[in-house]
C-alpha positions as CSV (number, residue, x, y, z in Angstrom):
1,I,118.7,101.2,106.3
2,T,118.3,101.9,109.7
3,L,117.6,100.0,112.7
4,A,113.5,98.9,112.4
5,E,110.6,101.0,113.6
6,K,108.1,98.9,112.4
7,I,108.5,95.2,111.4
8,I,105.5,93.8,109.6
9,H,104.3,90.4,109.3
10,P,102.9,89.9,105.6
11,E,100.4,87.2,107.1
12,S,98.9,90.6,108.6
13,L,98.7,91.5,104.7
14,G,95.8,91.8,102.1
15,E,96.1,88.9,99.1
16,G,98.7,89.7,96.2
17,V,102.1,90.1,99.5
18,N,104.7,87.5,98.6
19,K,103.7,86.0,102.2
20,E,107.9,84.6,102.6
21,N,108.9,88.1,103.5
22,V,108.5,90.8,106.5
23,I,108.5,94.3,105.4
24,V,111.0,96.2,107.7
25,V,110.6,100.0,108.9
26,G,113.4,102.0,109.6
27,S,113.6,105.5,110.1
28,K,115.2,106.0,106.6
29,G,113.3,103.7,104.5
30,V,111.6,100.5,103.9
31,S,113.2,96.6,103.2
32,S,112.1,93.1,102.7
33,H,113.4,90.1,104.3
34,N,113.6,86.3,103.6
35,M,111.7,85.0,106.9
36,K,113.5,82.0,106.5
37,T,116.8,82.8,106.3
38,G,116.8,86.6,107.4
39,K,118.4,87.8,103.8
40,L,117.9,90.6,102.9
41,V,115.6,90.6,99.3
42,W,115.7,94.9,98.8
43,A,115.7,97.8,100.0
44,V,114.9,101.0,99.8
45,R,116.7,104.7,100.8
46,T,113.7,107.1,102.0
47,K,115.7,109.4,104.0
48,S,113.3,110.9,106.6
49,G,110.2,111.5,107.0
50,D,106.9,108.8,107.8
51,F,105.8,105.7,107.0
52,N,102.2,106.2,106.1
53,G,100.8,102.2,105.5
54,I,100.5,99.8,103.2
55,Y,97.2,99.3,101.1
56,G,97.5,96.2,98.8
57,T,100.6,95.7,97.6
58,T,102.0,99.1,97.9
59,A,103.8,100.8,100.8
60,F,103.5,104.6,101.1
61,Y,106.2,107.1,102.6
62,Q,105.9,111.0,103.2
63,K,109.1,113.1,103.7
64,E,109.5,115.6,105.3
65,N,109.2,117.9,102.3
66,D,105.9,116.2,102.1
67,D,107.1,113.7,98.0
68,Q,105.5,110.4,98.6
69,F,107.2,107.3,97.8
70,A,105.2,103.8,96.7
71,I,107.4,101.3,97.0
72,D,105.9,97.5,95.2
73,V,106.8,95.4,98.9
74,N,107.2,92.2,96.6
75,T,109.8,94.0,94.6
76,G,110.4,96.9,96.0
77,K,110.5,99.4,92.7
78,A,110.0,102.8,94.1
79,T,108.1,104.8,92.5
80,T,108.2,109.0,93.5
81,Y,105.8,112.0,93.5
82,N,107.5,115.5,93.7
83,A,105.1,117.3,96.0
84,R,104.6,120.8,96.2
85,K,104.9,122.3,99.2
86,N,101.8,122.0,101.7
87,S,100.2,119.4,99.8
88,Q,97.9,116.8,101.0
89,A,97.9,113.0,99.9
90,Q,95.1,110.5,100.1
91,Y,95.9,106.5,98.4
92,S,93.2,104.5,97.1
93,S,92.2,101.0,99.3
94,D,94.0,98.8,96.2
95,G,97.1,101.4,96.4
96,K,96.6,101.6,92.8
97,Y,96.8,105.4,93.1
98,I,97.9,108.4,95.1
99,Y,95.8,111.4,94.6
100,A,97.6,114.3,95.3
101,F,95.8,117.8,96.2
102,E,97.8,121.0,95.5
103,K,95.8,124.3,96.0
104,K,92.9,123.3,94.1
105,T,93.9,121.3,91.7
106,V,93.3,117.3,92.0
107,T,95.8,115.3,90.5
108,K,95.5,111.1,90.2
109,L,99.1,109.3,90.1
110,S,99.5,105.7,89.6
111,T,101.7,104.0,91.8
112,K,103.0,101.2,89.2
C-alpha cells in the first residue's frame, strides 16, 4: 500500500463498522489500522484503480480494466469480480451486492 490518498474515520461510517480502526485508501490498495496503536489490522492490494466508496461494511474498488473488489472493512476479506470490457457496476446501499451490467445482462453478485 502506498501513500494515503484518503483516510476514512470510522465514526463517519454506518453501523456494523469497527469504530476502533481507521480505513486508509492508497493508489494501490486499501488498509485498516488501529487508531490507538497504529498497528496494521489488514491490507488488500488492488494495484491501480479507483476507490468507489463504502456501503454498509463493504469498501468498493474498481480496477482500470473494470474488475471490482468488494472488501469487508472489518476483516479485510476481499471478493473479486472479473468484469467484461465496458461493463458497469452499481452497489447496493447495504454493501451486500454488486449489480453488474454487461451488454443486455444484469447480474446480482454477493460481496460476502
